[in-house]
N, C-alpha and C positions, 0 to 999 in steps of 0.2 A: 266661694262663688255661688251665685244665686242664679237660677233659671227662671225667666219670666215667660209664661206661655199664654199668648193672647193674640186675637186677631185685631183688637182694638187699635184705632188711630192713635191712641195715647200711649202706645207702647214704649216709644222712646223717651217720652216724658216720665213715664213710670220708672223706666229703667234708670234714668238719671236720678230720679229722687231716691230710689233705693241704694244707688251706688254713693250718693252724698250722704245719706242717713246712716249707712252701715260700714262704708269703706270697702265693701266687698265688690268684686267685679260682677256685673250683670250681664248674661247672655239672654237674648230674645229669641224664642221660637214662635213662628207665626201659626202653628197648629200642633196638635198632639202627635202626629207621625214625626215631625221634625224634633219634638221634644224628645221622643223615645230614641231617635238617633242620636241626640246630643247626650242623653243620659247613658247610652251604651259606651260612648266615647270618653266621658269625663265624669268625675265625682262632683256633686253639688251639695252645699250645706242646706239649701232650701229650694223648693220647687214651688213657685207662686203660679197658680193655674186660675185663669178666668173661669168662674162658675159656668158661664154659658157653654164653653167647650165640654166640659164634664158632663153636662146634661144632654147636650146634643150629640155627642159621639161617644156612646157607651162602650162600643168594642175597642175603640182606639184609647179611651180611658183606662180600661182594663190592662191593655198592653204596655201603656206608660207606667202604670202603677207598679207592674211587675218589675220595671227597671229603676225604681226610685232608689234602691240600695239604702244607704244611711241617711238620705235627705229627708227633711221634714217637709211634708206637703201642706201648703197654705192655700186654702180656697178663698177667692175674693170675687166680688161682683164688681168688675171695673166700670160697668155702666152706671152704678149709682155711688160707688166708693170714691171718696176724694183721696188726694196724695197723702194727707195726714193719716187718715185711717189705714191705708195700705202700709205705710211706713211703720205705723204702731203695731199692726197685726204682724208684719214680717219680724220686726224686732222681738215681740214677745214670743213668737215661735221658735226663733233662733236662741233666745235666752232659755226657754224650757228645754230645748234640746241640749244646751251646754250643762244644765243642771243634771239632766238625765245621764249625760256622759261622765260627769264628775262623780256621781253615785255608783255608777256601774264600775268605773275604775277603782273607787275606794273599796268596793266589795271584792274585786278581783284581788286587790292587794292585801286585803285582810285575809282572804282565804289563802293565798300564797304565803303570807307571813306565818299563818297558823301551821300550814304544812311543813314549811322549812324549819320552824322553831322545834317541832317534834323530831325531825331528823338530826338537827344540830345538838339537841339534848342527848340524843342516843349516842351520837359520835363523841360527845365529850365524856359520857359516862363510860363508853368502851374504852376510849384512850386512857382514861384515869385507872380503870381496872387493870388494863395491860400494863401500864406503868408500875403498878403495885405488885406485879409478878416476881416472885423471888428468883434470884440467879438469872436476871435478865442481863443479856450481854450489853455492854455500854453503847455500842454502835446502833443496836436496836433501840435501846432506850432513848438515845438522842433522836433518832427518826420519829419514834412515838411521841416525844416531846414536841417535836417541830410540828407534827399533825395536830396535836392538842393545841398549840398556840395559834395555828391557822384557823381552826374551828372556833377557838374563842374570838379571834378577830373577825370572822364571818358573823358571829352572833352580834358583836359590837356594831358592825356595819348595818346588820339587819335592824337593830334597835334604833340606830341613827336615822335609817330611813324613815322611821316613825310613822307607822301605819296606825293613824288614830282616827277617832270618830269625827274629827274636825273637818268641816267641809272646806275645799280649796276656795279661795276668792274666785269669782266669776269674772271673766273678762267681759266687759260691757261692750255690746255692739251698738 
């Protein structure tokens, strides 16, 4: 969802153009206080703000910025920007955000993979050493073997998850 913040008479035209170009729902706030209220109530992918409002209401601007959350801020001058430029800038901002999210997710997965791999290796080694203990009761050996097989299966699942350096394909907006 996109939040469009403007007092412009072209607000509904801009909202329609953004909706058609991105497929995202567009909410319109007629000022920064209303935008802040909407940001408190819902998450937005992007917040498109008329530059005039940002310059003319610095206190309200700061309050609204504190509630952006993960939304990307796109500043536009609707007095001089055409619809094509507005759509281009919002698309570019959303695509940048998507690329950042993909990179962040990949880094988190790689970190998790690294941590889990060390633990799995230790579990496999420990279970193999325990299985090699002389005079091990058959019931205990069976349970240890079961644990060993489960840990091997976990390792295979982790490898199949394939945390690689390859970027995921981006969804085009």
